[in-house]
gemmi code that builds the backbone of each chain (N, CA, C; Angstrom):
import gemmi

chains = {
    "A": [
        ("UNK", (116.227, 96.949, 83.129), (115.345, 97.875, 83.799), (114.677, 98.762, 82.770)),
        ("UNK", (113.359, 98.949, 82.891), (112.617, 99.801, 81.938), (112.960, 101.242, 82.123)),
        ("UNK", (113.335, 101.945, 81.036), (113.579, 103.388, 81.070), (112.558, 104.054, 80.193)),
        ("UNK", (111.929, 105.091, 80.743), (110.889, 105.821, 80.034), (111.333, 107.270, 79.851)),
        ("UNK", (111.231, 107.750, 78.602), (111.682, 109.082, 78.302), (110.548, 109.874, 77.644)),
        ("UNK", (110.392, 111.119, 78.035), (109.350, 111.944, 77.449), (109.999, 113.192, 76.826)),
        ("UNK", (109.618, 113.429, 75.608), (110.140, 114.609, 74.875), (108.965, 115.337, 74.191)),
        ("UNK", (108.883, 116.669, 74.273), (109.835, 117.571, 74.954), (109.574, 117.619, 76.455)),
        ("UNK", (110.472, 118.239, 77.205), (110.266, 118.396, 78.626), (109.229, 119.452, 78.899)),
        ("UNK", (109.154, 120.470, 78.018), (108.150, 121.548, 78.144), (107.679, 121.961, 76.797)),
        ("UNK", (106.456, 122.467, 76.760), (105.807, 122.822, 75.491), (104.861, 123.988, 75.764)),
        ("UNK", (104.918, 124.989, 74.922), (103.998, 126.164, 75.053), (103.347, 126.417, 73.697)),
        ("UNK", (101.999, 126.405, 73.671), (101.290, 126.554, 72.422), (100.168, 127.539, 72.606)),
        ("UNK", (99.708, 128.181, 71.539), (98.511, 129.052, 71.623), (97.254, 128.206, 71.716)),
        ("UNK", (96.273, 128.772, 72.290), (94.960, 128.081, 72.426), (94.451, 127.658, 71.059)),
        ("UNK", (93.895, 126.463, 70.954), (93.345, 125.969, 69.697), (94.289, 125.063, 68.924)),
        ("UNK", (95.557, 125.168, 69.204), (96.511, 124.296, 68.522), (96.473, 122.873, 69.064)),
        ("UNK", (96.787, 121.914, 68.218), (96.804, 120.549, 68.647), (98.133, 120.235, 69.366)),
        ("UNK", (98.078, 119.392, 70.385), (99.258, 119.063, 71.158), (99.710, 117.631, 70.802)),
        ("UNK", (101.009, 117.447, 70.721), (101.599, 116.119, 70.469), (102.669, 115.872, 71.493)),
        ("UNK", (102.445, 114.885, 72.351), (103.373, 114.554, 73.413), (103.955, 113.157, 73.161)),
        ("UNK", (105.251, 113.031, 73.295), (105.900, 111.762, 72.961), (106.437, 111.055, 74.189)),
        ("UNK", (106.377, 109.740, 74.133), (106.888, 108.874, 75.185), (107.607, 107.684, 74.518)),
        ("UNK", (108.809, 107.405, 75.000), (109.485, 106.211, 74.492), (109.960, 105.356, 75.670)),
        ("UNK", (110.027, 104.054, 75.418), (110.448, 103.115, 76.478), (111.405, 102.086, 75.884)),
        ("UNK", (112.294, 101.567, 76.743), (113.394, 100.773, 76.237), (113.068, 99.301, 76.075)),
        ("UNK", (112.138, 98.765, 76.902), (111.806, 97.333, 76.847), (110.403, 97.187, 76.259)),
        ("UNK", (110.310, 96.572, 75.097), (109.007, 96.515, 74.412), (108.062, 95.457, 75.012)),
        ("UNK", (108.576, 94.656, 75.966), (107.689, 93.642, 76.612), (106.886, 94.295, 77.706)),
        ("UNK", (105.935, 95.113, 77.270), (105.124, 95.841, 78.268), (103.806, 95.162, 78.485)),
        ("UNK", (103.216, 95.458, 79.619), (101.883, 94.913, 79.960), (100.826, 95.948, 79.549)),
        ("UNK", (101.001, 97.181, 80.004), (100.168, 98.274, 79.556), (100.917, 99.609, 79.684)),
        ("UNK", (100.337, 100.652, 79.138), (100.896, 101.963, 79.190), (99.819, 102.937, 79.624)),
        ("UNK", (100.126, 103.805, 80.558), (99.079, 104.717, 81.090), (99.578, 106.152, 80.950)),
        ("UNK", (98.708, 107.059, 80.552), (98.992, 108.478, 80.513), (98.235, 109.145, 81.654)),
        ("UNK", (98.979, 110.018, 82.331), (98.407, 110.763, 83.504), (98.592, 112.251, 83.254)),
        ("UNK", (97.759, 112.996, 83.970), (97.897, 114.442, 84.057), (98.175, 114.809, 85.526)),
        ("UNK", (99.074, 115.749, 85.759), (99.316, 116.242, 87.106), (99.279, 117.748, 87.096)),
        ("UNK", (98.387, 118.331, 87.886), (98.368, 119.777, 88.095), (99.275, 120.127, 89.265)),
        ("UNK", (99.808, 121.370, 89.314), (100.760, 121.750, 90.311), (100.255, 121.449, 91.719)),
        ("UNK", (101.065, 120.795, 92.535), (100.701, 120.481, 93.893), (99.607, 119.466, 94.067)),
        ("UNK", (99.258, 118.770, 92.995), (98.154, 117.792, 93.084), (98.673, 116.370, 92.757)),
        ("UNK", (97.808, 115.397, 92.939), (98.119, 114.027, 92.568), (97.955, 113.845, 91.061)),
        ("UNK", (97.973, 112.572, 90.673), (97.889, 112.202, 89.268), (96.478, 111.849, 88.894)),
        ("UNK", (96.034, 112.294, 87.743), (94.730, 111.904, 87.184), (94.952, 111.015, 85.986)),
        ("UNK", (94.388, 109.820, 85.994), (94.523, 108.914, 84.885), (93.745, 109.414, 83.696)),
        ("UNK", (94.405, 109.462, 82.521), (93.750, 109.952, 81.313), (93.351, 108.778, 80.417)),
        ("UNK", (94.279, 107.955, 80.118), (94.089, 106.838, 79.186), (94.971, 105.661, 79.582)),
        ("UNK", (94.467, 104.424, 79.417), (95.280, 103.246, 79.597), (95.223, 102.447, 78.292)),
        ("UNK", (96.360, 102.058, 77.781), (96.426, 101.249, 76.564), (97.043, 99.899, 76.939)),
        ("UNK", (96.288, 98.821, 76.656), (96.847, 97.495, 76.893), (97.831, 97.171, 75.781)),
        ("UNK", (98.727, 96.214, 76.074), (99.783, 95.908, 75.129), (99.224, 95.381, 73.774)),
        ("UNK", (98.010, 94.832, 73.812), (97.423, 94.270, 72.602), (96.743, 95.366, 71.755)),
        ("UNK", (96.623, 96.572, 72.305), (95.918, 97.656, 71.604), (96.892, 98.578, 70.913)),
        ("UNK", (96.363, 99.281, 69.936), (97.176, 100.280, 69.159), (96.843, 101.692, 69.550)),
        ("UNK", (95.608, 101.922, 70.064), (95.248, 103.256, 70.463), (94.038, 103.266, 71.375)),
        ("UNK", (93.885, 104.390, 72.080), (92.716, 104.608, 72.911), (92.286, 106.070, 72.750)),
        ("UNK", (91.005, 106.309, 72.810), (90.474, 107.652, 72.613), (89.534, 107.987, 73.753)),
        ("UNK", (89.608, 109.275, 74.195), (88.641, 109.765, 75.176), (88.459, 111.240, 74.877)),
        ("UNK", (87.306, 111.583, 74.323), (87.057, 112.995, 74.027), (88.076, 113.559, 73.061)),
        ("UNK", (88.727, 114.639, 73.497), (89.768, 115.298, 72.676), (91.120, 114.599, 72.749)),
        ("UNK", (91.221, 113.567, 73.548), (92.494, 112.850, 73.746), (92.520, 111.557, 72.942)),
        ("UNK", (93.716, 111.342, 72.324), (93.941, 110.094, 71.633), (95.392, 109.684, 71.927)),
        ("UNK", (95.529, 108.399, 72.348), (96.890, 107.882, 72.572), (97.132, 106.720, 71.708)),
        ("UNK", (98.295, 106.677, 71.064), (98.683, 105.560, 70.220), (99.850, 104.786, 70.868)),
        ("UNK", (99.948, 103.539, 70.514), (101.012, 102.702, 71.025), (101.648, 101.898, 69.919)),
        ("UNK", (102.952, 101.982, 69.804), (103.742, 101.137, 68.873), (104.760, 100.393, 69.727)),
        ("UNK", (104.402, 99.181, 70.084), (105.263, 98.419, 71.003), (106.608, 98.083, 70.350)),
        ("UNK", (106.584, 97.749, 69.071), (107.809, 97.303, 68.445), (108.884, 98.396, 68.446)),
        ("UNK", (108.431, 99.635, 68.277), (109.423, 100.739, 68.269), (109.551, 101.353, 69.652)),
        ("UNK", (108.785, 100.912, 70.617), (108.844, 101.432, 71.996), (108.404, 102.867, 72.115)),
        ("UNK", (107.257, 103.165, 71.484), (106.774, 104.543, 71.497), (105.273, 104.653, 71.708)),
        ("UNK", (104.918, 105.749, 72.352), (103.511, 106.125, 72.514), (103.405, 107.636, 72.282)),
        ("UNK", (102.302, 108.051, 71.690), (102.057, 109.487, 71.478), (100.677, 109.810, 72.003)),
        ("UNK", (100.647, 110.910, 72.731), (99.388, 111.473, 73.235), (99.037, 112.701, 72.425)),
        ("UNK", (97.894, 112.688, 71.777), (97.408, 113.800, 70.980), (96.264, 114.495, 71.764)),
        ("UNK", (96.329, 115.790, 71.896), (95.220, 116.536, 72.487), (94.788, 117.547, 71.441)),
        ("UNK", (93.542, 117.407, 70.982), (93.036, 118.237, 69.926), (92.504, 119.548, 70.456)),
        ("UNK", (92.668, 120.606, 69.662), (92.061, 121.910, 69.994), (92.328, 122.308, 71.410)),
        ("UNK", (93.577, 122.507, 71.762), (93.986, 122.737, 73.166), (93.317, 123.969, 73.753)),
        ("UNK", (93.131, 123.896, 75.079), (92.499, 124.955, 75.860), (93.396, 125.333, 77.023)),
        ("UNK", (93.304, 126.523, 77.557), (94.128, 126.906, 78.717), (93.995, 125.922, 79.872)),
        ("UNK", (92.852, 125.279, 80.002), (92.642, 124.311, 81.098), (93.459, 123.025, 80.866)),
        ("UNK", (94.023, 122.856, 79.707), (94.882, 121.691, 79.424), (96.273, 121.883, 79.967)),
        ("UNK", (96.571, 123.085, 80.461), (97.918, 123.364, 81.001), (98.160, 122.506, 82.248)),
        ("UNK", (99.213, 121.697, 82.201), (99.505, 120.740, 83.267), (100.768, 119.983, 82.869)),
        ("UNK", (101.200, 119.072, 83.727), (102.292, 118.151, 83.384), (101.684, 116.820, 83.028)),
        ("UNK", (102.094, 116.282, 81.916), (101.592, 114.982, 81.412), (102.657, 113.925, 81.584)),
        ("UNK", (102.290, 112.851, 82.266), (103.239, 111.766, 82.556), (102.832, 110.488, 81.855)),
        ("UNK", (103.832, 109.834, 81.310), (103.643, 108.516, 80.715), (104.200, 107.469, 81.634)),
        ("UNK", (103.514, 106.349, 81.787), (103.995, 105.279, 82.673), (103.773, 103.943, 82.005)),
        ("UNK", (104.701, 103.035, 82.214), (104.679, 101.753, 81.592), (104.828, 100.640, 82.652)),
        ("UNK", (104.028, 99.563, 82.521), (104.250, 98.399, 83.315), (104.778, 97.285, 82.420)),
        ("UNK", (105.704, 96.508, 82.922), (106.386, 95.494, 82.101), (105.851, 94.113, 82.435)),
        ("UNK", (105.891, 93.257, 81.455), (105.490, 91.865, 81.673), (106.377, 91.256, 82.768)),
        ("UNK", (105.780, 90.553, 83.681), (106.529, 90.012, 84.814), (106.447, 90.912, 86.022)),
        ("UNK", (106.306, 92.223, 85.816), (106.105, 93.191, 86.868), (104.908, 94.037, 86.484)),
        ("UNK", (103.781, 93.355, 86.164), (102.700, 94.044, 85.448), (101.968, 95.068, 86.311)),
        ("UNK", (102.237, 95.134, 87.573), (101.570, 96.147, 88.406), (102.470, 97.348, 88.735)),
        ("UNK", (103.737, 97.226, 88.371), (104.698, 98.226, 88.797), (104.945, 99.238, 87.662)),
        ("UNK", (104.555, 100.497, 87.881), (104.692, 101.498, 86.826), (106.090, 102.137, 86.867)),
        ("UNK", (106.668, 102.301, 85.673), (107.878, 103.068, 85.494), (107.487, 104.337, 84.794)),
        ("UNK", (107.818, 105.465, 85.384), (107.355, 106.757, 84.899), (108.421, 107.506, 84.110)),
        ("UNK", (107.979, 108.258, 83.096), (108.793, 109.258, 82.476), (108.847, 110.513, 83.368)),
        ("UNK", (109.683, 111.466, 82.971), (109.817, 112.676, 83.782), (108.705, 113.664, 83.527)),
        ("UNK", (107.943, 113.472, 82.454), (106.819, 114.335, 82.185), (107.102, 115.420, 81.157)),
        ("UNK", (106.032, 115.876, 80.544), (106.052, 117.066, 79.667), (105.172, 118.128, 80.262)),
        ("UNK", (105.716, 119.296, 80.539), (104.935, 120.375, 81.106), (104.356, 121.230, 79.974)),
        ("UNK", (103.039, 121.308, 79.917), (102.344, 121.991, 78.833), (101.754, 123.294, 79.285)),
        ("UNK", (101.984, 124.342, 78.553), (101.316, 125.608, 78.787), (100.538, 126.000, 77.551)),
        ("UNK", (99.218, 126.232, 77.724), (98.387, 126.622, 76.592), (98.057, 128.090, 76.854)),
        ("UNK", (98.470, 128.976, 75.936), (98.323, 130.422, 76.066), (96.990, 130.880, 75.528)),
        ("UNK", (96.262, 131.635, 76.282), (94.923, 132.118, 75.855), (95.103, 133.211, 74.743)),
    ],
    "B": [
        ("UNK", (82.049, 107.894, 92.914), (82.328, 107.577, 94.303), (83.574, 108.223, 94.769)),
        ("UNK", (83.969, 108.061, 96.020), (85.139, 108.706, 96.598), (86.395, 108.109, 95.959)),
        ("UNK", (87.381, 108.959, 95.837), (88.654, 108.561, 95.264), (89.614, 108.129, 96.377)),
        ("UNK", (90.888, 107.995, 96.029), (91.896, 107.630, 96.999), (92.165, 108.884, 97.864)),
        ("UNK", (92.206, 108.682, 99.184), (92.491, 109.822, 100.058), (93.765, 109.536, 100.862)),
        ("UNK", (94.483, 110.597, 101.131), (95.723, 110.510, 101.896), (95.789, 111.559, 102.962)),
        ("UNK", (96.401, 111.206, 104.057), (96.573, 112.187, 105.157), (97.911, 111.943, 105.862)),
        ("UNK", (98.524, 113.017, 106.386), (98.106, 114.423, 106.152), (98.480, 114.869, 104.756)),
        ("UNK", (98.028, 116.040, 104.358), (98.343, 116.572, 103.036), (99.776, 117.154, 103.057)),
        ("UNK", (100.172, 117.693, 104.234), (101.516, 118.196, 104.391), (102.026, 117.793, 105.762)),
        ("UNK", (103.339, 117.463, 105.792), (103.952, 117.088, 107.074), (105.346, 117.673, 107.121)),
        ("UNK", (105.603, 118.439, 108.176), (106.975, 118.967, 108.381), (107.493, 118.279, 109.657)),
        ("UNK", (108.662, 117.701, 109.577), (109.203, 116.998, 110.742), (110.702, 117.276, 110.828)),
        ("UNK", (111.184, 117.070, 112.022), (112.608, 117.277, 112.271), (113.386, 116.019, 111.927)),
        ("UNK", (114.563, 116.207, 111.426), (115.476, 115.077, 111.130), (115.569, 114.161, 112.335)),
        ("UNK", (115.445, 112.850, 112.094), (115.551, 111.899, 113.171), (114.224, 111.425, 113.766)),
        ("UNK", (113.154, 112.151, 113.444), (111.856, 111.764, 113.984), (111.222, 110.743, 113.026)),
        ("UNK", (110.241, 109.974, 113.599), (109.489, 109.012, 112.786), (108.219, 109.697, 112.280)),
        ("UNK", (107.763, 109.283, 111.087), (106.495, 109.791, 110.546), (105.684, 108.659, 110.025)),
        ("UNK", (104.355, 108.871, 110.060), (103.404, 107.894, 109.505), (102.513, 108.584, 108.503)),
        ("UNK", (102.404, 108.008, 107.309), (101.539, 108.581, 106.256), (100.453, 107.542, 106.010)),
        ("UNK", (99.217, 108.084, 105.805), (98.078, 107.183, 105.671), (97.454, 107.263, 104.292)),
        ("UNK", (96.954, 106.089, 103.874), (96.260, 106.036, 102.577), (94.993, 105.243, 102.672)),
        ("UNK", (93.864, 105.801, 102.152), (92.571, 105.120, 102.100), (92.297, 104.865, 100.607)),
        ("UNK", (92.321, 103.613, 100.184), (92.123, 103.326, 98.754), (90.655, 103.437, 98.379)),
        ("UNK", (90.359, 103.366, 97.078), (88.976, 103.335, 96.585), (88.341, 102.053, 97.111)),
        ("UNK", (87.123, 102.183, 97.583), (86.428, 100.999, 98.118), (86.295, 99.924, 97.071)),
        ("UNK", (86.642, 98.684, 97.488), (86.585, 97.551, 96.555), (87.881, 97.287, 95.792)),
        ("UNK", (88.814, 98.193, 95.824), (90.104, 97.963, 95.157), (90.986, 97.096, 96.042)),
        ("UNK", (91.465, 95.974, 95.459), (92.248, 95.071, 96.222), (93.752, 95.371, 96.182)),
        ("UNK", (94.168, 96.177, 95.218), (95.603, 96.454, 95.084), (95.903, 97.866, 95.549)),
        ("UNK", (97.007, 98.063, 96.207), (97.396, 99.361, 96.720), (98.888, 99.541, 96.533)),
        ("UNK", (99.267, 100.749, 96.150), (100.662, 101.075, 95.789), (101.103, 102.341, 96.481)),
        ("UNK", (102.394, 102.395, 96.791), (102.998, 103.627, 97.275), (104.101, 104.018, 96.274)),
        ("UNK", (104.148, 105.319, 95.961), (105.197, 105.895, 95.098), (105.735, 107.114, 95.804)),
        ("UNK", (106.957, 107.478, 95.395), (107.575, 108.722, 95.905), (107.953, 109.609, 94.721)),
        ("UNK", (107.636, 110.897, 94.852), (107.966, 111.844, 93.778), (108.863, 112.892, 94.368)),
        ("UNK", (110.099, 112.912, 93.933), (111.065, 113.927, 94.458), (111.750, 114.638, 93.289)),
        ("UNK", (112.243, 115.838, 93.579), (112.924, 116.620, 92.546), (114.158, 115.841, 92.115)),
        ("UNK", (114.296, 115.764, 90.808), (115.500, 115.092, 90.279), (115.375, 113.585, 90.183)),
        ("UNK", (114.393, 112.990, 90.831), (114.218, 111.540, 90.792), (112.961, 111.115, 90.066)),
        ("UNK", (112.042, 112.036, 89.868), (110.775, 111.688, 89.261), (109.961, 110.785, 90.209)),
        ("UNK", (109.109, 109.995, 89.642), (108.231, 109.126, 90.374), (108.821, 107.745, 90.507)),
        ("UNK", (108.962, 107.270, 91.757), (109.536, 105.943, 91.963), (108.563, 105.031, 92.691)),
        ("UNK", (108.492, 103.788, 92.254), (107.673, 102.778, 92.942), (108.309, 102.417, 94.263)),
        ("UNK", (107.515, 102.303, 95.320), (108.023, 101.912, 96.622), (107.561, 100.499, 97.010)),
        ("UNK", (106.210, 100.291, 97.039), (105.692, 99.052, 97.564), (104.324, 98.765, 96.967)),
        ("UNK", (103.953, 97.487, 96.893), (102.686, 97.062, 96.302), (102.068, 96.004, 97.173)),
        ("UNK", (100.759, 96.199, 97.479), (99.974, 95.183, 98.225), (98.878, 94.673, 97.295)),
        ("UNK", (98.660, 93.365, 97.317), (97.573, 92.754, 96.554), (96.889, 91.757, 97.464)),
        ("UNK", (95.656, 92.109, 97.887), (94.885, 91.189, 98.725), (95.684, 90.738, 99.931)),
        ("UNK", (95.675, 89.430, 100.182), (96.359, 88.874, 101.327), (97.741, 88.364, 100.982)),
        ("UNK", (98.221, 88.629, 99.748), (99.518, 88.156, 99.322), (100.645, 88.971, 99.986)),
        ("UNK", (101.835, 88.361, 100.071), (102.986, 89.092, 100.595), (103.243, 90.329, 99.708)),
        ("UNK", (103.487, 91.474, 100.299), (103.730, 92.675, 99.517), (105.019, 92.650, 98.767)),
        ("UNK", (105.072, 93.372, 97.654), (106.330, 93.566, 96.913), (106.993, 94.810, 97.458)),
        ("UNK", (108.059, 94.662, 98.238), (108.721, 95.784, 98.912), (109.998, 96.198, 98.158)),
        ("UNK", (110.136, 95.735, 96.921), (111.404, 95.921, 96.241), (111.818, 97.368, 96.021)),
        ("UNK", (110.873, 98.314, 96.069), (111.195, 99.674, 95.822), (111.524, 100.488, 97.048)),
        ("UNK", (111.405, 99.949, 98.231), (111.709, 100.665, 99.458), (113.199, 101.014, 99.504)),
        ("UNK", (113.546, 102.290, 99.676), (114.951, 102.680, 99.555), (115.868, 102.223, 100.698)),
        ("UNK", (115.311, 101.983, 101.854), (116.150, 101.554, 103.013), (115.265, 100.885, 104.010)),
        ("UNK", (115.893, 100.261, 105.041), (115.123, 99.582, 106.071), (114.466, 100.551, 107.030)),
        ("UNK", (114.656, 101.821, 106.830), (113.943, 102.813, 107.628), (112.475, 102.944, 107.152)),
        ("UNK", (112.230, 102.460, 105.979), (110.898, 102.523, 105.373), (110.158, 101.220, 105.586)),
        ("UNK", (108.898, 101.314, 105.991), (108.074, 100.114, 106.090), (106.620, 100.528, 105.791)),
        ("UNK", (105.812, 99.524, 105.469), (104.411, 99.819, 105.171), (103.590, 98.613, 105.569)),
        ("UNK", (102.373, 98.889, 105.974), (101.478, 97.782, 106.283), (100.063, 98.180, 105.754)),
        ("UNK", (99.305, 97.149, 105.589), (97.917, 97.329, 105.106), (97.028, 96.470, 105.999)),
        ("UNK", (96.175, 97.102, 106.742), (95.322, 96.414, 107.704), (93.974, 96.102, 107.105)),
        ("UNK", (93.529, 94.876, 107.268), (92.189, 94.521, 106.844), (91.968, 94.651, 105.351)),
        ("UNK", (93.085, 94.659, 104.595), (92.945, 94.758, 103.122), (92.492, 96.086, 102.664)),
        ("UNK", (92.528, 97.119, 103.494), (92.031, 98.435, 103.113), (93.077, 99.506, 103.335)),
        ("UNK", (92.963, 100.193, 104.455), (93.826, 101.309, 104.767), (95.312, 100.849, 104.852)),
        ("UNK", (96.202, 101.725, 104.379), (97.621, 101.461, 104.450), (98.360, 102.601, 105.144)),
        ("UNK", (99.411, 102.215, 105.858), (100.254, 103.213, 106.486), (101.685, 103.007, 106.068)),
        ("UNK", (102.308, 104.098, 105.600), (103.725, 104.079, 105.265), (104.467, 104.785, 106.414)),
        ("UNK", (105.441, 104.077, 107.002), (106.192, 104.633, 108.137), (107.645, 104.840, 107.733)),
        ("UNK", (108.122, 106.012, 108.063), (109.571, 106.307, 107.823), (110.177, 106.561, 109.209)),
        ("UNK", (111.166, 105.768, 109.542), (111.826, 105.914, 110.838), (113.045, 106.788, 110.703)),
        ("UNK", (113.378, 107.537, 111.748), (114.633, 108.305, 111.785), (114.785, 109.080, 110.461)),
        ("UNK", (113.850, 109.956, 110.186), (113.812, 110.637, 108.904), (115.093, 111.390, 108.631)),
        ("UNK", (115.429, 111.434, 107.360), (116.608, 112.167, 106.848), (116.099, 113.241, 105.877)),
        ("UNK", (116.944, 114.237, 105.622), (116.548, 115.297, 104.712), (116.257, 114.799, 103.307)),
        ("UNK", (116.970, 113.744, 102.900), (116.714, 113.231, 101.568), (115.377, 112.466, 101.449)),
        ("UNK", (114.658, 112.303, 102.572), (113.347, 111.695, 102.533), (112.281, 112.707, 102.130)),
        ("UNK", (112.673, 113.983, 102.082), (111.716, 115.027, 101.668), (111.218, 114.777, 100.227)),
        ("UNK", (109.945, 114.674, 100.080), (109.352, 114.318, 98.788), (107.821, 114.369, 98.950)),
        ("UNK", (107.153, 114.122, 97.804), (105.690, 113.889, 97.869), (105.493, 112.377, 97.793)),
        ("UNK", (104.723, 111.834, 98.729), (104.472, 110.388, 98.787), (103.046, 110.204, 98.265)),
        ("UNK", (102.957, 109.432, 97.176), (101.690, 109.220, 96.511), (101.211, 107.778, 96.718)),
        ("UNK", (99.958, 107.626, 96.946), (99.319, 106.325, 97.076), (98.395, 106.134, 95.900)),
        ("UNK", (98.290, 104.922, 95.401), (97.319, 104.607, 94.326), (96.666, 103.284, 94.654)),
        ("UNK", (95.501, 103.050, 94.014), (94.854, 101.761, 94.138), (94.309, 101.348, 92.774)),
        ("UNK", (94.078, 100.031, 92.642), (93.489, 99.493, 91.433), (92.635, 98.278, 91.796)),
        ("UNK", (91.804, 97.896, 90.855), (90.981, 96.705, 91.105), (91.827, 95.464, 91.333)),
        ("UNK", (92.936, 95.436, 90.588), (93.984, 94.476, 90.927), (93.845, 93.087, 90.387)),
        ("UNK", (92.697, 92.743, 89.826), (92.613, 91.403, 89.270), (93.360, 91.334, 87.971)),
        ("UNK", (93.785, 90.152, 87.624), (94.648, 90.020, 86.469), (93.910, 90.342, 85.176)),
        ("UNK", (94.602, 90.858, 84.265), (94.051, 91.107, 82.932), (93.639, 92.531, 82.706)),
        ("UNK", (94.109, 93.103, 81.640), (93.607, 94.336, 81.072), (93.519, 95.521, 81.994)),
        ("UNK", (92.466, 96.296, 81.804), (92.396, 97.620, 82.445), (92.174, 97.544, 83.949)),
        ("UNK", (92.053, 96.358, 84.519), (91.865, 96.281, 85.988), (93.099, 96.755, 86.715)),
        ("UNK", (94.244, 96.858, 86.047), (95.413, 97.393, 86.705), (95.488, 98.901, 86.577)),
        ("UNK", (94.467, 99.558, 85.983), (94.528, 101.013, 85.904), (94.604, 101.588, 87.315)),
        ("UNK", (95.621, 102.394, 87.525), (95.913, 102.889, 88.860), (95.318, 104.302, 89.020)),
        ("UNK", (94.665, 104.513, 90.168), (94.075, 105.765, 90.526), (94.789, 106.323, 91.738)),
        ("UNK", (95.262, 107.555, 91.589), (96.185, 108.158, 92.596), (95.437, 109.100, 93.538)),
        ("UNK", (95.956, 109.150, 94.759), (95.532, 110.132, 95.732), (96.270, 111.423, 95.534)),
        ("UNK", (95.941, 112.448, 96.338), (96.550, 113.788, 96.166), (97.975, 113.867, 96.727)),
        ("UNK", (98.414, 112.889, 97.483), (99.765, 112.886, 97.980), (99.912, 113.542, 99.355)),
        ("UNK", (101.021, 113.181, 99.995), (101.441, 113.841, 101.235), (102.824, 114.463, 100.972)),
        ("UNK", (102.922, 115.752, 101.155), (104.197, 116.424, 100.994), (104.952, 116.400, 102.295)),
        ("UNK", (106.062, 115.673, 102.306), (106.878, 115.540, 103.536), (108.118, 116.460, 103.409)),
        ("UNK", (108.318, 117.247, 104.432), (109.511, 118.104, 104.518), (110.254, 117.749, 105.778)),
        ("UNK", (111.501, 117.360, 105.615), (112.328, 117.011, 106.784), (113.341, 118.149, 106.965)),
        ("UNK", (113.281, 118.798, 108.151), (114.151, 119.957, 108.367), (115.370, 119.606, 109.249)),
    ],
}
model = gemmi.Model(1)
for chain_id, residues in chains.items():
    chain = gemmi.Chain(chain_id)
    for i, (resn, *xyz) in enumerate(residues, 1):
        res = gemmi.Residue()
        res.name, res.seqid = resn, gemmi.SeqId(i, " ")
        for name, pos in zip(("N", "CA", "C"), xyz):
            atom = gemmi.Atom()
            atom.name, atom.element = name, gemmi.Element(name[0])
            atom.pos, atom.b_iso = gemmi.Position(*pos), 0.0
            res.add_atom(atom)
        chain.add_residue(res)
    model.add_chain(chain)
structure = gemmi.Structure()
structure.add_model(model)
structure.setup_entities()
């Protein structure tokens, strides 16, 4: 069974600092990896999807890397803003169950103005 | 275009009653998913529909839970004889669903918060 871990569980940084969020997974036979953002009381917003054949994806200030062999992904958010405050979730789908996402518990980010 | 919509946004019910939760996927998306988010459990997969294929129900926690998808679009998740441990946020997602690459990118609705008293 795929296990997904996110460290740290919570992070507080001053505005302007770069954010580094970590995700690890136990089974490297993944189909893809998806990063989501969740605001309090809201659903999930998809940020980036990395296919298993890719090493990274970028969107604006966001960059996500994937190292399948070591079972790790990192989400970088450059020049953080108070509006980036949210919970960030990492989810992985495994080969054979390529539609079924296994989620980490999330990292709750607070960006202080 | 419109995203995934879910109704109701909040539902409070008494233990033992049945509830129905509705999901409207993004138009044109053939795949639909239900997840549950509860304190201490994180996000759990419940069920997956893809076109006219038999659904993957492997994540349903008990036979009190069922789901159907009519006409390949709207889906209803039904919980019979609700228990307090069913209290959670139920999230629906959809994707284009065809095989290969980013077509499995899942887009989530706002969720239904279910409270069983």
